[in-house]
C-alpha positions as semicolon CSV with decimal commas, in nm:
position;residue;x (nm);y (nm);z (nm)
1;M;-7,307;-4,337;20,318
2;S;-7,638;-4,469;20,229
3;G;-7,634;-4,805;20,011
4;A;-7,735;-4,706;19,693
5;S;-7,374;-4,485;19,730
6;L;-7,209;-4,721;19,837
7;Q;-7,236;-4,983;19,596
8;R;-7,193;-4,737;19,282
9;R;-6,799;-4,661;19,446
10;R;-6,795;-5,002;19,477
11;L;-6,893;-5,077;19,074
12;L;-6,630;-4,775;19,037
13;I;-6,372;-4,971;19,273
14;V;-6,467;-5,308;18,990
15;I;-6,433;-5,086;18,666
16;V;-6,110;-5,026;18,722
17;A;-5,974;-5,326;18,915
18;V;-6,082;-5,506;18,589
19;T;-5,995;-5,216;18,341
20;C;-5,595;-5,260;18,522
21;L;-5,576;-5,645;18,484
22;S;-5,765;-5,749;18,231
23;R;-5,442;-5,518;18,060
24;V;-5,195;-5,704;18,275
25;A;-5,319;-6,033;18,252
26;T;-5,360;-5,962;17,829
27;A;-4,949;-5,826;17,832
28;Q;-4,915;-6,126;18,082
29;A;-5,025;-6,375;17,794
30;A;-4,895;-6,253;17,532
31;G;-4,571;-6,216;17,722
32;E;-4,584;-6,598;17,785
33;T;-4,704;-6,747;17,434
34;A;-4,531;-6,626;17,188
35;P;-4,168;-6,462;17,114
36;L;-4,139;-6,070;17,073
37;L;-4,137;-5,979;16,658
38;T;-3,979;-5,643;16,634
39;L;-4,023;-5,439;16,309
40;D;-3,660;-5,426;16,261
41;S;-3,598;-5,839;16,294
42;A;-3,982;-5,857;16,047
43;I;-3,804;-5,648;15,787
44;Q;-3,421;-5,840;15,767
45;L;-3,634;-6,141;15,808
46;A;-3,845;-6,054;15,450
47;I;-3,517;-5,964;15,330
48;A;-3,384;-6,280;15,376
49;N;-3,626;-6,494;15,342
50;N;-3,931;-6,346;15,096
51;R;-3,937;-6,597;14,838
52;S;-4,049;-6,304;14,584
53;L;-3,728;-6,134;14,608
54;K;-3,513;-6,493;14,620
55;I;-3,671;-6,508;14,267
56;A;-3,602;-6,138;14,148
57;S;-3,233;-6,153;14,288
58;L;-3,247;-6,475;14,047
59;D;-3,323;-6,339;13,766
60;V;-3,040;-6,095;13,850
61;E;-2,812;-6,421;13,825
62;V;-2,924;-6,528;13,532
63;S;-2,836;-6,173;13,424
64;K;-2,442;-6,194;13,472
65;W;-2,412;-6,523;13,316
66;Q;-2,569;-6,429;12,980
67;V;-2,319;-6,094;12,954
68;A;-2,056;-6,418;13,047
69;A;-2,209;-6,643;12,732
70;A;-2,261;-6,339;12,530
71;K;-1,817;-6,216;12,582
72;T;-1,728;-6,564;12,452
73;K;-1,845;-6,441;12,105
74;R;-1,601;-6,257;12,088
75;L;-1,330;-6,518;12,037
76;P;-1,265;-6,816;11,805
77;A;-1,530;-7,037;11,730
78;F;-1,538;-7,396;11,605
79;N;-1,754;-7,617;11,404
80;T;-1,720;-7,954;11,326
81;Y;-1,998;-8,164;11,078
82;I;-1,970;-8,465;10,982
83;F;-2,161;-8,642;10,702
84;G;-2,182;-9,054;10,638
85;S;-2,381;-9,210;10,354
86;G;-2,413;-9,461;10,145
87;Q;-2,478;-9,435;9,745
88;L;-2,916;-9,510;9,648
89;V;-2,817;-9,496;9,318
90;P;-2,511;-9,603;9,083
91;L;-2,258;-9,302;9,074
92;D;-2,059;-9,348;8,723
93;F;-1,805;-9,056;8,595
94;T;-1,725;-9,085;8,223
95;F;-1,394;-8,877;8,093
96;K;-1,455;-8,877;7,680
97;E;-1,119;-8,897;7,468
98;G;-0,909;-8,628;7,543
99;S;-1,132;-8,429;7,745
100;L;-0,806;-8,359;8,015
101;G;-0,608;-8,163;7,751
102;L;-0,288;-8,323;7,521
103;L;-0,047;-8,572;7,642
104;G;0,278;-8,580;7,461
105;G;0,030;-8,447;7,161
106;K;-0,170;-8,705;7,245
107;P;-0,552;-8,677;7,340
108;N;-0,565;-8,818;7,744
109;P;-0,777;-8,972;7,763
110;S;-0,754;-9,170;7,438
111;R;-1,026;-9,303;7,462
112;D;-1,390;-9,231;7,659
113;I;-1,312;-9,440;7,994
114;S;-1,609;-9,449;8,297
115;I;-1,532;-9,510;8,650
116;S;-1,758;-9,672;8,874
117;P;-1,717;-9,573;9,278
118;S;-1,720;-9,843;9,473
119;Q;-2,082;-9,808;9,649
120;S;-1,982;-9,868;9,986
121;F;-2,020;-9,628;10,340
122;T;-1,837;-9,323;10,246
123;A;-1,815;-8,983;10,472
124;Y;-1,678;-8,646;10,515
125;A;-1,575;-8,503;10,778
126;V;-1,577;-8,072;10,800
127;A;-1,367;-7,888;11,070
128;Q;-1,454;-7,469;11,061
129;A;-1,245;-7,232;11,306
130;Q;-1,379;-6,834;11,258
131;Q;-1,223;-6,546;11,428
132;P;-1,421;-6,239;11,381
133;L;-1,284;-5,981;11,321
134;S;-1,509;-5,664;11,210
135;Q;-1,804;-5,825;11,419
136;L;-1,595;-5,754;11,715
137;Y;-1,813;-5,425;11,734
138;K;-2,130;-5,499;11,697
139;I;-2,065;-5,830;11,960
140;N;-1,905;-5,579;12,224
141;L;-2,218;-5,286;12,166
142;G;-2,469;-5,616;12,280
143;I;-2,167;-5,714;12,550
144;R;-2,292;-5,317;12,697
145;E;-2,682;-5,369;12,598
146;Q;-2,622;-5,736;12,760
147;R;-2,516;-5,551;13,105
148;L;-2,800;-5,314;13,088
149;A;-3,038;-5,574;13,095
150;G;-2,855;-5,710;13,460
151;D;-2,890;-5,365;13,560
152;Y;-3,207;-5,344;13,488
153;S;-3,285;-5,724;13,715
154;S;-3,096;-5,526;13,960
155;Q;-3,308;-5,237;13,975
156;E;-3,626;-5,477;13,965
157;L;-3,436;-5,627;14,281
158;R;-3,443;-5,295;14,429
159;S;-3,763;-5,217;14,368
160;K;-3,968;-5,554;14,493
161;R;-3,740;-5,496;14,762
162;Q;-3,920;-5,126;14,892
163;S;-4,257;-5,276;14,796
164;V;-4,170;-5,566;15,057
165;V;-4,029;-5,388;15,330
166;A;-4,321;-5,124;15,272
167;Q;-4,587;-5,431;15,289
168;V;-4,412;-5,561;15,608
169;K;-4,463;-5,229;15,821
170;Q;-4,755;-5,158;15,665
171;A;-4,884;-5,571;15,727
172;Y;-4,722;-5,472;16,107
173;Y;-4,879;-5,226;16,202
174;S;-5,186;-5,337;16,060
175;I;-5,126;-5,677;16,358
176;L;-5,057;-5,348;16,582
177;Q;-5,400;-5,164;16,526
178;S;-5,588;-5,559;16,530
179;E;-5,416;-5,593;16,861
180;S;-5,510;-5,247;16,968
181;A;-5,840;-5,289;16,907
182;L;-5,882;-5,589;17,088
183;E;-5,751;-5,551;17,378
184;A;-5,972;-5,282;17,414
185;T;-6,280;-5,509;17,349
186;E;-6,175;-5,759;17,588
187;A;-6,164;-5,545;17,866
188;S;-6,496;-5,384;17,760
189;V;-6,672;-5,663;17,712
190;K;-6,516;-5,809;18,159
191;H;-6,623;-5,426;18,175
192;Y;-7,026;-5,506;18,048
193;Q;-6,982;-5,896;18,211
194;E;-6,947;-5,722;18,575
195;F;-7,180;-5,450;18,488
196;D;-7,442;-5,769;18,387
197;H;-7,369;-5,947;18,714
198;L;-7,433;-5,578;18,888
199;M;-7,709;-5,513;18,704
200;Q;-7,887;-5,844;18,845
201;Q;-7,823;-5,756;19,178
202;Y;-7,928;-5,384;19,109
203;I;-8,302;-5,484;18,999
204;S;-8,325;-5,749;19,315
205;Q;-8,309;-5,383;19,471
206;E;-8,474;-5,181;19,283
207;V;-8,182;-4,964;19,245
208;V;-8,150;-4,969;18,822
209;L;-8,408;-4,995;18,582
210;K;-8,452;-5,352;18,346
211;S;-8,416;-5,180;18,065
212;E;-8,063;-5,058;18,151
213;S;-7,961;-5,471;18,304
214;L;-8,096;-5,527;17,935
215;D;-7,866;-5,244;17,774
216;V;-7,565;-5,410;17,967
217;K;-7,641;-5,740;17,752
218;A;-7,697;-5,592;17,445
219;K;-7,347;-5,396;17,513
220;L;-7,193;-5,689;17,619
221;A;-7,351;-5,901;17,301
222;Q;-7,179;-5,635;17,093
223;A;-6,847;-5,688;17,204
224;Q;-6,783;-6,047;17,240
225;Y;-6,948;-6,101;16,837
226;K;-6,635;-5,795;16,841
227;V;-6,413;-5,978;16,996
228;V;-6,477;-6,264;16,759
229;Q;-6,394;-6,051;16,459
230;L;-6,072;-5,875;16,584
231;H;-5,950;-6,197;16,677
232;N;-5,994;-6,325;16,312
233;N;-5,813;-6,012;16,186
234;L;-5,496;-6,068;16,374
235;Q;-5,504;-6,376;16,269
236;T;-5,516;-6,363;15,958
237;G;-5,247;-6,078;15,952
238;K;-5,039;-6,290;16,126
239;E;-5,029;-6,521;15,838
240;Q;-4,963;-6,234;15,638
241;L;-4,706;-6,121;15,780
242;N;-4,578;-6,483;15,831
243;D;-4,613;-6,495;15,453
244;L;-4,428;-6,187;15,375
245;L;-4,131;-6,369;15,639
246;G;-4,115;-6,663;15,391
247;R;-4,186;-6,913;15,679
248;D;-4,461;-7,123;15,840
249;L;-4,816;-6,891;15,867
250;N;-4,817;-7,056;16,190
251;V;-4,549;-6,899;16,305
252;D;-4,713;-6,725;16,680
253;F;-4,535;-6,374;16,811
254;R;-4,626;-6,064;16,963
255;T;-4,593;-5,736;16,839
256;E;-4,387;-5,449;16,985
257;Q;-4,541;-5,092;17,010
258;V;-4,433;-4,811;16,719
259;P;-4,255;-4,539;16,889
260;G;-4,428;-4,225;16,937
261;I;-4,430;-3,921;16,627
262;S;-4,134;-3,790;16,455
263;G;-4,039;-3,475;16,325
264;A;-4,269;-3,309;16,083
265;E;-4,069;-3,331;15,658
266;S;-4,058;-2,976;15,541
267;D;-3,845;-3,003;15,275
268;L;-4,055;-3,071;14,999
269;S;-3,839;-3,012;14,720
270;A;-3,601;-3,219;14,909
271;A;-3,775;-3,508;14,860
272;Q;-3,799;-3,428;14,523
273;Q;-3,452;-3,465;14,479
274;T;-3,367;-3,734;14,649
275;A;-3,706;-3,961;14,444
276;L;-3,506;-3,871;14,157
277;A;-3,178;-4,001;14,210
278;Q;-3,269;-4,274;14,420
279;R;-3,619;-4,412;14,282
280;P;-3,523;-4,803;14,084
281;E;-3,840;-4,635;13,912
282;I;-3,654;-4,391;13,667
283;K;-3,364;-4,594;13,693
284;E;-3,481;-4,844;13,503
285;A;-3,626;-4,556;13,251
286;E;-3,272;-4,426;13,199
287;I;-3,150;-4,779;13,162
288;G;-3,419;-4,824;12,907
289;V;-3,267;-4,491;12,700
290;K;-2,875;-4,686;12,678
291;K;-3,110;-4,965;12,590
292;A;-3,232;-4,800;12,280
293;D;-2,952;-4,607;12,202
294;Y;-2,769;-4,959;12,180
295;D;-3,030;-5,105;11,907
296;R;-2,982;-4,809;11,710
297;R;-2,582;-4,843;11,706
298;I;-2,626;-5,207;11,635
299;A;-2,877;-5,133;11,402
300;K;-2,599;-4,954;11,191
301;A;-2,411;-5,156;11,237
302;D;-2,526;-5,407;11,011
303;Y;-2,320;-5,210;10,702
304;I;-2,015;-5,314;10,823
305;P;-1,943;-5,631;10,613
306;D;-1,833;-5,912;10,804
307;V;-1,448;-5,985;10,805
308;G;-1,267;-6,258;10,986
309;L;-0,998;-6,486;10,970
310;A;-1,070;-6,856;10,905
311;V;-0,961;-7,191;10,854
312;H;-1,092;-7,478;10,697
313;Y;-1,063;-7,865;10,728
314;I;-1,208;-8,143;10,515
315;S;-1,106;-8,506;10,497
316;P;-1,323;-8,740;10,250
317;L;-1,325;-9,138;10,453
318;N;-1,333;-9,456;10,210
319;V;-1,283;-9,196;9,871
320;P;-0,992;-9,304;9,734
321;I;-1,042;-9,068;9,434
322;V;-1,024;-8,764;9,668
323;P;-0,681;-8,673;9,834
324;Q;-0,785;-8,742;10,176
325;N;-0,700;-8,421;10,313
326;I;-0,756;-8,116;10,230
327;A;-0,675;-7,807;10,494
328;S;-0,733;-7,388;10,378
329;A;-0,653;-7,019;10,611
330;G;-0,733;-6,748;10,525
331;V;-0,980;-6,440;10,548
332;E;-1,384;-6,410;10,501
333;L;-1,603;-6,178;10,409
334;S;-1,999;-6,197;10,419
335;W;-2,136;-5,868;10,306
336;E;-2,525;-5,792;10,129
337;P;-2,514;-5,571;9,924
338;F;-2,825;-5,520;9,831
339;E;-3,097;-5,513;10,099
340;W;-3,364;-5,346;9,904
341;G;-3,303;-5,033;10,228
342;R;-3,375;-5,251;10,438
343;R;-3,106;-5,141;10,714
344;K;-3,237;-4,790;10,709
345;D;-3,603;-4,860;10,751
346;V;-3,508;-5,074;11,095
347;I;-3,233;-4,779;11,219
348;N;-3,527;-4,547;11,186
349;Q;-3,761;-4,743;11,379
350;K;-3,479;-4,806;11,627
351;K;-3,494;-4,440;11,670
352;L;-3,766;-4,391;11,712
353;A;-3,745;-4,663;11,903
354;L;-3,482;-4,417;12,155
355;E;-3,760;-4,154;12,084
356;Q;-3,964;-4,321;12,312
357;S;-3,728;-4,443;12,614
358;Q;-3,650;-4,080;12,599
359;Y;-4,080;-3,974;12,675
360;Q;-4,096;-4,236;12,853
361;L;-3,862;-4,140;13,102
362;K;-4,017;-3,811;13,126
363;E;-4,306;-3,957;13,229
364;T;-4,202;-4,183;13,480
365;Q;-4,044;-3,873;13,623
366;S;-4,391;-3,698;13,650
367;K;-4,520;-3,971;13,787
368;V;-4,268;-3,977;14,061
369;L;-4,294;-3,607;14,148
370;L;-4,668;-3,742;14,161
371;D;-4,595;-3,939;14,437
372;V;-4,410;-3,784;14,628
373;N;-4,603;-3,473;14,626
374;N;-4,908;-3,706;14,701
375;R;-4,728;-3,918;15,038
376;F;-4,611;-3,613;15,152
377;R;-4,951;-3,445;15,217
378;K;-5,047;-3,786;15,334
379;L;-4,841;-3,781;15,573
380;D;-4,893;-3,455;15,687
381;E;-5,201;-3,530;15,712
382;A;-5,159;-3,862;15,952
383;R;-4,965;-3,615;16,121
384;V;-5,232;-3,382;16,194
385;L;-5,538;-3,623;16,265
386;L;-5,309;-3,841;16,510
387;G;-5,270;-3,449;16,735
388;V;-5,700;-3,465;16,656
389;A;-5,721;-3,796;16,776
390;T;-5,481;-3,718;17,026
391;A;-5,723;-3,443;17,181
392;A;-6,016;-3,609;17,148
393;R;-5,857;-3,916;17,390
394;D;-5,733;-3,624;17,631
395;A;-6,097;-3,462;17,658
396;A;-6,295;-3,796;17,698
397;N;-6,069;-3,942;17,935
398;E;-6,104;-3,543;18,194
399;K;-6,492;-3,574;18,122
400;L;-6,482;-3,990;18,252
401;K;-6,373;-3,842;18,561
402;E;-6,604;-3,577;18,578
403;V;-6,876;-3,824;18,486
404;T;-6,732;-4,074;18,738
405;D;-6,724;-3,784;19,048
406;K;-7,098;-3,706;18,969
407;F;-7,199;-4,053;18,944
408;G;-7,018;-4,079;19,308
409;Q;-7,233;-3,803;19,383
410;Q;-7,618;-3,923;19,228
411;A;-7,550;-3,650;19,036
412;V;-7,573;-3,874;18,692
413;L;-7,701;-4,242;18,613
414;L;-7,545;-4,561;18,535
415;R;-7,599;-4,536;18,204
416;D;-7,392;-4,192;18,161
417;V;-7,131;-4,352;18,286
418;L;-7,102;-4,658;18,059
419;Q;-7,161;-4,468;17,767
420;Q;-6,859;-4,196;17,892
421;Q;-6,667;-4,535;17,936
422;A;-6,734;-4,586;17,562
423;A;-6,627;-4,311;17,461
424;V;-6,282;-4,348;17,686
425;A;-6,231;-4,641;17,467
426;S;-6,311;-4,586;17,093
427;A;-6,094;-4,251;17,204
428;N;-5,831;-4,454;17,265
429;D;-5,890;-4,695;17,039
430;D;-5,827;-4,430;16,764
431;Y;-5,536;-4,279;16,926
432;E;-5,420;-4,570;16,842
433;Q;-5,496;-4,610;16,517
434;A;-5,445;-4,240;16,451
435;L;-4,997;-4,299;16,565
436;L;-5,014;-4,655;16,384
437;S;-5,182;-4,473;16,030
438;F;-4,905;-4,218;16,099
439;W;-4,601;-4,442;16,104
440;T;-4,767;-4,638;15,780
441;A;-4,771;-4,305;15,611
442;K;-4,376;-4,227;15,686
443;A;-4,326;-4,573;15,615
444;D;-4,558;-4,502;15,232
445;F;-4,335;-4,112;15,208
446;E;-4,034;-4,316;15,256
447;K;-4,050;-4,559;14,963
448;S;-4,175;-4,328;14,803
449;L;-3,827;-4,177;14,794
450;G;-3,656;-4,499;14,694
451;E;-3,456;-4,544;15,007
452;D;-3,375;-4,892;15,057
């Protein structure tokens, strides 16, 4: 066997060794420096610690207290009022002769009498207790409407949770893509560094041309730049995922490879029905219809007079000419008999709002179906693309074997081996990205179904 042939075979051995060692070293480094973060663990951390979810959950708690506050309106209302004052100008009371009628056949009073009350400090204390009766109907409608507001907040929390889960999945898959591309590019850098070293020897032995050596150097520089770029993208992706998980941005972790492709979703009709039954947007629109109906009923309830039981108590302080304790109990009625058609105008407004909410529900249902249909088709496209990438990867690997054999037989140039190696690396990266794109499309499709 010639010396050039031996060098070619040694080069092939170096290529394989560098590839294996670089991948092993990458895996060992990741295992030693950072804990494993699985996708399921990331989702659970996000649900527990995501700040936007905590804000939305607090809105749900607020709505519960608002319902409790609305219920208190059904109970008696107690009001107190105290007014203390001093007279700024003299206050005189004059009773004309006979102004109080006759007493024993004589005028009462028998002569004009003027009374000047004391200018000292006086006060009036008023206490009221009112129990609504006819208003209870309107109050109960208001409580039910407030409960709908709580249900709406719960659906907003569900929607936010689903969005956060989808964002976590997409961020996780993006990190996997960056890691896969970074690993492949780092392996390429090691390859090109070894090639560059060997090419210097070959040039001195006049085995290869100088242009081939420069081509290797150019590919090495490009690969080194791509490593820097991918490393920055990876760090940014990890920071974004940590932010979604509600923890410190600098927490390091390593990811877990996603499983293989799953079975195809073949029943679009079933997916549509699932989305119509589960999507938070539809639930929110349905709540909007119910709320608009309660608004209309509350507006109609304004025709009912306000009737209730009441107890009033008045106590003038430091006013000796009037009784010190005045108490009364009875029935109160408040009603506006003439309002120039205002109640009817408000009811007509509420009817139109109800009609709008019904159209909004139909519009939301239509948009949900469009979204499900689109995600269904995107998932199918991703599945087909993955098949294409798999075939291209297998073809590139098989061609590399053929080119390698020919190179050992001196039937092709080193440049052909380098080009085919680059093609294999690109095909492998395309396969990984196609697989991760499939799972991203899968996550989007699951989100479109409204699954928690």
